[in-house]
C-alpha positions in Angstrom: 70.1 108.4 -132.1 73.3 108.9 -130.1 73.2 110.7 -126.7 74.2 114.2 -128.1 71.4 113.9 -130.7 68.9 112.9 -128.0 70.0 115.9 -126.0 69.4 118.2 -128.9 65.9 116.8 -129.2 65.0 117.6 -125.6 63.7 121.1 -126.2 61.1 119.6 -128.6 60.2 117.1 -126.0 59.8 119.8 -123.3 57.5 121.8 -125.7 55.4 118.7 -126.3 55.2 118.0 -122.6 53.9 121.6 -122.2 51.0 120.8 -124.5 50.3 117.6 -122.5 50.5 119.5 -119.2 47.6 121.7 -120.3 45.3 118.7 -120.6 46.6 117.0 -117.5 46.1 120.1 -115.3 42.6 120.6 -116.8 41.6 117.1 -115.8 42.9 117.4 -112.2 40.6 118.6 -109.5 41.6 121.9 -107.9 43.0 120.2 -104.7 45.3 118.1 -106.8 46.6 120.7 -109.3 49.8 121.3 -107.3 50.9 117.9 -108.6 51.3 119.6 -112.0 54.2 121.6 -110.6 55.7 118.4 -109.1 55.4 116.5 -112.4 56.9 119.4 -114.3 59.8 119.5 -111.9 60.5 115.8 -112.2 60.3 116.0 -116.0 62.9 118.8 -116.1 65.0 117.0 -113.6 65.1 113.9 -115.8 66.2 116.0 -118.8 68.8 117.6 -116.5 70.2 114.1 -115.7 70.4 113.2 -119.4 72.3 116.3 -120.3 74.6 115.9 -117.4 75.4 112.3 -118.4 76.2 113.5 -121.9 78.6 116.1 -120.5 80.3 113.5 -118.4 80.8 111.2 -121.4 81.9 114.0 -123.7 85.2 112.3 -124.6 83.2 109.7 -126.6 81.5 112.4 -128.7 84.0 114.8 -130.4 81.3 117.0 -132.0 79.5 117.7 -128.8 77.8 121.1 -128.4 79.1 122.2 -125.0 77.3 125.6 -125.3 74.0 123.8 -126.0 74.5 121.4 -123.1 75.6 124.1 -120.7 72.6 126.2 -121.5 70.4 123.2 -121.2 71.7 122.2 -117.8 71.0 125.7 -116.5 67.6 125.9 -118.0 66.4 122.5 -116.8 68.1 122.8 -113.4 66.7 126.1 -112.4 63.5 125.3 -114.3 63.0 122.2 -112.2 63.6 124.1 -109.0 61.2 126.9 -110.1 58.5 124.4 -111.0 58.9 122.5 -107.8 58.6 125.7 -105.7 55.6 126.9 -107.8 53.7 123.8 -106.7 53.5 125.3 -103.2 52.9 128.9 -104.2 50.2 129.0 -106.8 46.5 129.4 -106.1 45.0 126.0 -107.3 41.8 127.8 -108.2 43.6 130.1 -110.6 44.4 129.5 -114.2 47.1 126.9 -113.4 46.3 125.0 -116.6 48.0 127.8 -118.5 50.9 128.4 -116.1 52.9 125.2 -116.6 52.4 124.9 -120.4 53.7 128.5 -120.8 56.4 127.8 -118.3 57.6 124.8 -120.3 57.4 126.6 -123.7 59.6 129.4 -122.3 62.2 126.9 -121.1 62.1 124.9 -124.4 62.9 128.0 -126.4 65.7 129.1 -124.1 67.2 125.6 -124.1 67.1 125.2 -127.9 69.1 128.4 -128.5 72.4 126.8 -127.8 71.8 124.0 -130.3 70.8 126.4 -133.2 73.1 126.8 -136.2 71.7 129.9 -138.0 70.8 133.4 -136.9 67.1 133.3 -137.9 66.5 130.0 -135.9 68.2 131.7 -132.9 65.9 134.7 -133.3 62.8 132.5 -133.5 63.8 130.5 -130.4 64.4 133.7 -128.4 60.9 134.8 -129.2 59.5 131.4 -128.4 61.0 131.8 -125.0 59.9 135.4 -124.6 56.3 135.3 -125.6 55.2 132.9 -122.9 57.0 135.0 -120.3 55.1 138.1 -121.4 51.9 136.3 -120.5 53.3 134.8 -117.3 54.3 138.2 -116.0 50.6 139.1 -115.9 49.5 135.8 -114.3 48.7 137.5 -111.0 46.8 140.5 -112.5 43.6 139.8 -110.6 45.3 140.0 -107.2 47.9 142.6 -108.3 46.6 145.0 -111.0 50.1 146.4 -111.5 51.2 143.0 -112.9 49.3 143.7 -116.1 50.9 147.1 -116.7 54.3 145.5 -115.9 53.7 142.8 -118.5 52.5 145.3 -121.1 55.7 147.4 -120.5 57.8 144.3 -121.0 55.9 143.3 -124.1 56.2 146.7 -125.8 59.9 147.1 -125.0 60.6 143.4 -125.8 58.9 143.7 -129.2 61.0 146.9 -129.9 64.1 144.9 -129.1 62.9 142.0 -131.2 62.4 144.2 -134.3 65.8 145.8 -133.8 67.6 142.4 -133.6 65.6 141.2 -136.6 66.7 144.2 -138.6 70.4 143.5 -137.8 69.9 139.9 -138.9 68.3 141.0 -142.1 71.2 143.3 -142.9 73.6 140.4 -142.4 71.6 138.3 -144.8 71.6 141.0 -147.5 75.4 141.3 -147.1 76.3 137.6 -146.8 73.3 135.8 -148.5 73.3 133.2 -145.7 72.4 133.1 -142.0 74.4 130.0 -141.2 76.8 130.6 -138.3 79.5 128.5 -139.8 79.3 130.2 -143.3 78.7 133.8 -142.5 82.3 134.6 -141.4 83.7 133.8 -144.8 80.6 135.2 -146.6 81.1 138.6 -144.9 84.9 138.6 -145.3 84.8 140.9 -148.3 81.8 143.0 -147.3 81.9 146.7 -146.3 82.8 146.7 -142.6 80.5 149.6 -141.8 77.1 147.9 -142.6 78.4 144.8 -140.8 79.2 146.8 -137.7 75.8 148.5 -138.0 74.1 145.1 -138.1 76.1 143.9 -135.1 75.2 146.9 -133.0 71.5 146.4 -133.9 71.8 142.8 -132.6 73.5 143.9 -129.4 70.9 146.5 -128.8 68.0 144.3 -129.7 69.0 141.4 -127.5 70.2 143.9 -124.9 66.7 145.0 -124.2 65.8 141.4 -123.0 69.0 141.3 -121.0 68.1 144.5 -119.2 71.2 146.6 -120.3 71.0 150.2 -119.2 69.4 152.3 -120.7 67.2 149.5 -122.1 66.3 148.2 -118.6 63.2 150.1 -117.6 60.8 147.1 -118.0 62.9 144.8 -115.8 62.2 146.0 -112.2 58.4 145.9 -112.5 58.4 142.6 -114.4 60.6 140.9 -111.9 58.6 142.3 -109.0 55.1 141.6 -110.2 55.6 138.2 -111.8 55.0 135.0 -109.7 58.3 134.2 -108.0 58.7 131.0 -110.0 58.5 133.0 -113.2 61.0 135.5 -111.9 63.3 132.6 -111.1 63.3 131.5 -114.8 63.6 135.1 -116.0 66.8 135.7 -114.0 68.3 132.4 -115.1 67.0 130.2 -118.0 65.5 132.8 -120.3 68.3 135.3 -119.7 71.0 132.8 -120.4 69.2 131.9 -123.6 69.3 135.5 -124.7 72.9 135.9 -123.7 73.9 132.8 -125.7 71.8 134.1 -128.6 73.6 137.4 -128.6 77.1 136.0 -128.6 76.4 133.1 -131.0 75.0 135.7 -133.4 78.2 137.9 -133.0 80.3 134.8 -133.5 79.0 134.6 -137.1 80.9 137.8 -137.9 84.4 138.0 -139.4 87.1 137.7 -136.8 89.5 139.9 -138.8 90.0 143.7 -138.9 88.8 146.0 -136.2 85.3 144.6 -135.9 85.9 142.4 -132.8 87.6 145.2 -130.9 84.9 147.8 -131.8 82.2 145.4 -130.7 84.1 144.7 -127.6 84.4 148.4 -126.8 80.6 148.8 -127.3 79.8 145.9 -125.0 82.3 147.2 -122.4 80.7 150.6 -122.4 77.2 149.0 -121.8 78.7 146.8 -119.1 80.2 149.6 -117.1 77.1 151.8 -117.4 74.8 148.9 -116.6 76.7 147.7 -113.5 77.1 151.2 -112.1 73.5 152.3 -112.7 72.1 149.1 -111.4 74.0 149.4 -108.1 73.1 153.1 -107.7 69.4 152.4 -108.4 69.4 149.6 -105.9 70.4 151.9 -103.0 67.6 153.1 -100.7 64.9 151.0 -102.4 62.3 150.2 -99.7 60.8 147.2 -101.5 63.0 144.1 -101.4 61.7 143.0 -104.8 63.1 146.1 -106.4 66.4 145.9 -104.5 67.0 142.4 -106.0 65.7 143.6 -109.4 68.1 146.5 -109.7 70.8 144.3 -108.4 70.1 142.0 -111.3 70.8 144.8 -113.7 74.1 145.4 -112.0 74.9 141.7 -112.2 74.3 141.7 -115.9 76.9 144.4 -116.2 79.4 142.1 -114.5 78.5 139.3 -117.0 78.8 141.6 -120.0 82.2 142.8 -118.7 83.6 139.4 -119.2 82.3 139.0 -122.7 83.4 142.5 -123.6 87.0 141.8 -122.4 87.0 138.6 -124.4 86.1 140.4 -127.6 88.2 143.5 -127.1 91.4 141.8 -126.1 90.8 138.5 -128.0 91.0 136.8 -124.6 89.2 133.4 -124.1 89.4 133.8 -120.3 87.0 136.7 -120.6 84.4 134.5 -122.2 84.9 131.8 -119.6 84.6 134.3 -116.8 81.5 135.8 -118.2 79.8 132.5 -118.8 80.8 131.1 -115.4 79.5 134.2 -113.6 76.2 134.1 -115.7 75.6 130.5 -114.4 76.6 131.4 -110.8 74.4 134.6 -110.9 71.4 132.6 -112.2 71.6 130.2 -109.2 72.2 132.9 -106.6 69.5 135.3 -107.8 66.9 132.6 -108.3 67.5 131.5 -104.7 67.4 135.1 -103.5 64.0 135.8 -105.1 62.6 132.5 -103.7 63.8 133.3 -100.2 62.5 136.9 -100.4 59.1 135.7 -101.5 59.0 133.2 -98.5 59.8 136.0 -96.1 57.3 138.4 -97.6 54.5 135.8 -97.4 55.1 135.5 -93.7 55.6 139.2 -93.1 52.6 140.2 -95.2 54.7 142.8 -97.0 57.6 143.1 -99.5 59.0 146.1 -97.7 62.4 145.3 -96.3 61.7 147.2 -93.0 58.6 145.0 -92.3 60.6 141.8 -92.9 62.8 142.6 -89.9 64.0 139.4 -88.2 62.4 137.1 -90.8 65.8 135.5 -91.5 66.2 134.6 -87.8 62.6 133.4 -87.6 63.0 131.0 -90.5 66.7 130.2 -89.9 67.2 127.6 -92.7 65.9 130.0 -95.3 67.7 132.9 -93.6 71.1 131.1 -93.8 70.4 130.2 -97.4 69.5 133.8 -98.2 72.7 135.0 -96.6 74.7 132.6 -98.8 73.0 134.0 -101.9 73.7 137.6 -100.8 77.3 136.7 -99.9 77.8 135.2 -103.3 76.3 138.2 -105.1 78.5 140.5 -103.1 81.6 138.4 -103.7 82.3 136.8 -100.4 84.9 133.9 -100.5 83.7 130.2 -100.6 80.8 131.1 -102.9 80.4 130.8 -106.7 79.9 134.6 -106.8 83.4 135.2 -105.4 85.0 132.8 -107.9 83.1 134.4 -110.7 84.2 137.9 -109.7 87.8 136.7 -109.2 87.8 135.3 -112.8 86.5 138.7 -114.1 89.2 140.6 -112.2 91.8 138.2 -113.5 90.6 138.6 -117.1 91.1 142.4 -116.7 94.5 142.1 -115.1 96.0 139.5 -117.4 95.5 141.9 -120.4 98.6 143.7 -119.0 97.1 147.0 -120.3 96.1 150.1 -118.4 92.6 149.8 -119.8 92.2 146.3 -118.6 93.4 147.3 -115.1 90.9 150.2 -115.1 88.1 147.8 -116.0 89.1 145.5 -113.1 89.2 148.5 -110.8 85.7 149.6 -111.9 84.4 146.1 -111.2 86.0 146.2 -107.7 84.5 149.6 -106.9 81.1 148.4 -108.0 81.4 145.4 -105.7 82.1 147.8 -102.9 79.2 150.0 -103.9 76.8 147.0 -103.8 77.7 146.5 -100.1 75.7 149.7 -99.5 72.5 147.8 -99.9 73.6 144.2 -99.2 74.9 144.8 -95.7 71.8 146.7 -94.4 69.6 144.0 -96.1 71.3 141.1 -94.1 71.3 143.2 -91.0 67.5 143.9 -91.2 66.5 140.3 -92.1 68.8 138.5 -89.7 68.4 140.5 -86.5 65.4 141.7 -84.5 64.8 145.4 -83.9 65.1 147.0 -80.5 61.3 147.4 -79.9 58.5 145.0 -80.2 60.3 142.6 -82.5 61.0 140.0 -79.7 57.3 139.6 -78.9 55.8 136.1 -79.8 54.6 135.8 -83.3 52.6 133.2 -85.1 55.0 131.3 -87.4 53.5 130.9 -90.9 54.2 127.6 -92.5 56.4 127.9 -95.6 55.7 125.0 -98.1 58.2 122.2 -98.1 58.8 122.4 -101.9 59.9 126.1 -101.5 62.2 125.3 -98.6 63.8 122.4 -100.5 64.3 124.5 -103.6 66.0 127.2 -101.7 68.3 124.8 -99.8 69.3 123.1 -103.1 70.3 126.4 -104.7 72.3 127.4 -101.7 74.2 124.1 -101.7 75.0 124.5 -105.4 76.2 128.1 -104.8 78.7 126.9 -102.3 79.7 123.8 -104.3 80.5 125.8 -107.4 82.7 128.1 -105.2 84.5 125.2 -103.5 84.9 122.8 -106.5 85.2 124.8 -109.7 87.2 122.1 -111.4 84.0 120.1 -111.6 82.8 122.6 -114.1 85.7 122.6 -116.6 83.1 122.1 -119.4 82.1 125.7 -118.9 85.4 126.8 -120.5 84.8 124.4 -123.4 81.4 126.0 -123.8 82.8 129.5 -123.7 85.3 128.5 -126.5 82.3 127.8 -128.7 81.0 131.4 -128.5 84.0 133.1 -130.2 84.3 135.4 -133.1 84.8 133.6 -136.4 82.7 130.5 -135.7 81.4 128.4 -132.9 83.3 125.2 -133.5 
């Protein structure tokens, strides 16, 4: 097997390691079970290194799947960080033997999506990634009864989205008699465009539930808030990027002729604008920091969809590049923000922002890292978030149309709107209040794996903003999610 074939085999290896991790964790005594998280982290880090080496040597392999490798790098990178941080956060007396196997199964499904070549396989892989997450959302149900209701809500809405997407795939099969991504464009070329458009909208809506598009978002805040923070980290990054790739790989199997791409682009742009605006408005005045970051995630998904919508509507590859780049940057920043938030909350004894006053100053390394994540999410220069928003703005402006300029303006206004909760958040966490907050406090030790994971994500956030040329393969990956075929 050559390196690209080995890379495509890695999701199967991760799934097999998930099975092995169950027995390994069962055999370990309770005081050594945290090593399961460390072992899982090193496994994912090794796979990350393999994928990165294939990307670096891509010139030697002309048929390389950049979209599969890009998704794999994000999945294994954030997965390794989340597993490493979980080693210091989970109760070793709890059902840890189920946590890491389900964790690895979810990552295996998300990673495999980019290597799939037919719509049904993509659908199965998305579900392979989603089902373990449904269970992981309820992992803390004994200490937090609301975790179970959050998981059930996610399950019910996720299943509804699953059936909707499956119906769209079934319609395409009836019309084209194949589900191969490379064969469907020609097979559907002579089909009635209305059923094809209907199927495409079903796929967008079905996968849109798992992406948290408004108004299909109601499961997301509770699921993000009640799941263990390591699970939230993979939900905002790996599993979400897997669904995003699944949606647009599925749409790439549709004919690139006629009005279909522009119509789909218009639909996605509508959802993008509604999602970013509603997410930012809902994040305002949330007293619980978990919900501030959760509703912010909804707004960020609107930004990501904006890039892909511009790419479809204007037939503009830059839109796909901007959307994919921002999706990767968002995953890094938001995973780091949730990990930092959880560290602050454990020390403060509450997830309420007001009761975390001064936590960023108390734990200065985590506080600075948290500031970097928030600066990136709000679009401050020298961060990957700024560059991602700049690419999105550029994609709207280079269309040289009034509609494109309006979309860029809506994005800018939403970025300003987000400052309404980002600025007070930084002010509260980084500065002590006028009364009582300067009194001596007992510093609660934050586990070293958590601190190292947060620092790593902060460094990557800055690096992606300073050296974007290191990620030229992202534009190659974006080119493989285009209407009319992936290669």
